[in-house]
C-alpha positions in Angstrom: 102.2 98.2 93.6 99.8 98.6 96.4 96.5 100.0 95.5 94.4 100.5 98.4 90.9 100.9 98.7 88.7 102.0 101.7 84.8 101.2 102.1 82.4 101.3 104.8 82.1 104.9 105.5 78.8 106.7 105.9 76.1 108.7 107.9 75.2 107.6 111.6 73.7 109.1 114.4 75.8 109.4 117.4 76.3 105.7 119.3 76.0 103.8 116.1 78.5 101.9 114.5 80.5 101.4 111.5 83.2 98.8 110.1 85.6 100.3 107.6 87.4 97.9 105.5 90.6 98.3 103.8 91.9 96.2 100.8 94.2 95.9 98.1 93.9 95.4 94.7 97.3 93.8 94.3 96.6 91.3 97.3 99.6 92.5 99.2 98.1 94.0 102.2 99.0 91.2 104.2 102.8 91.8 103.8 102.5 95.7 105.3 101.8 97.2 108.6 98.7 99.0 108.0 97.7 102.4 109.6 94.1 104.1 109.7 94.3 108.0 109.5 91.7 110.3 109.6 91.6 113.9 108.7 88.5 116.4 110.0 87.9 119.5 108.3 90.5 121.8 109.1 92.7 119.5 111.0 95.7 117.9 110.8 95.8 114.1 109.7 95.9 111.9 112.7 96.9 108.1 112.9 93.8 106.4 115.3 94.9 103.1 114.8 97.5 100.6 113.2 98.5 97.0 113.0 101.5 95.1 112.4 102.1 92.7 109.4 103.0 89.7 111.3 101.0 88.0 113.7 100.7 87.7 116.8 99.4 91.4 115.8 100.6 94.6 117.4 98.3 96.9 117.4 97.7 100.7 118.3 94.7 102.7 119.2 94.5 106.3 119.8 93.4 107.8 123.3 90.7 109.7 121.8 89.2 106.3 120.3 90.2 103.9 122.8 87.5 101.6 123.7 85.4 102.5 120.6 87.6 101.5 118.0 88.9 98.3 117.2 91.5 97.3 114.3 91.6 93.7 112.8 93.2 91.6 109.7 91.7 88.9 107.7 94.7 87.5 106.1 92.6 84.9 104.2 90.7 87.8 102.6 93.8 90.2 102.5 91.7 92.9 104.3 92.0 95.3 107.1 89.1 96.3 109.2 88.5 99.5 111.7 85.4 98.6 113.6 84.0 101.9 115.0 81.5 101.8 117.9 79.8 104.4 119.9 80.6 106.9 117.3 80.6 110.5 118.6 80.1 113.9 117.2 83.7 114.6 117.0 84.6 111.4 115.0 83.5 112.8 111.6 86.3 112.8 109.1 87.7 111.5 106.2 89.3 108.1 107.2 92.3 106.7 105.0 93.9 103.4 104.8 97.5 103.4 104.5 100.5 100.8 104.2 104.1 101.0 105.5 106.1 99.2 103.4 109.1 99.7 105.2 108.2 98.3 108.5 108.1 94.5 108.9 107.3 92.1 111.7 105.5 92.9 114.8 105.5 96.8 114.8 103.4 99.5 113.1 103.8 103.4 113.4 101.7 106.0 114.8 104.0 108.7 112.2 102.0 110.0 109.1 105.3 110.1 107.5 105.7 106.3 107.7 103.0 105.6 105.4 103.8 105.0 101.5 100.6 104.0 100.1 97.2 105.5 100.9 93.8 105.1 99.7 91.1 107.6 98.4 89.7 107.6 101.8 86.0 106.9 103.2 83.7 110.0 105.0 82.4 109.0 108.3 79.6 111.5 109.3 77.7 111.4 112.5 74.7 113.7 113.1 71.7 113.4 115.2 
């Protein structure tokens, strides 16, 4: 069973950076396509990024964060990261890491419904 834990959220000023980390206590994260999904208060969840399970990795970055967010994997550490630079006042949300167990290979999904296992989320706050 995939047991996902996110970390790295916090309170930053506009323009600053955070790196979110996603790990799986069962050491299975390398096997799955991984999505980063955020949910702001009063809004629906949205996939901001995803990465395929197989190298060379296919990645997706939503247009709202393109040029500022980067997704990566460290297979040696069984970790997935979301580097968030130049954070803006419209970025605050709970950020979730989720695994898509059905999708293998060189693809990742932008559909919320594709993701089977979710972490508890980590909060990102941007305030001046």
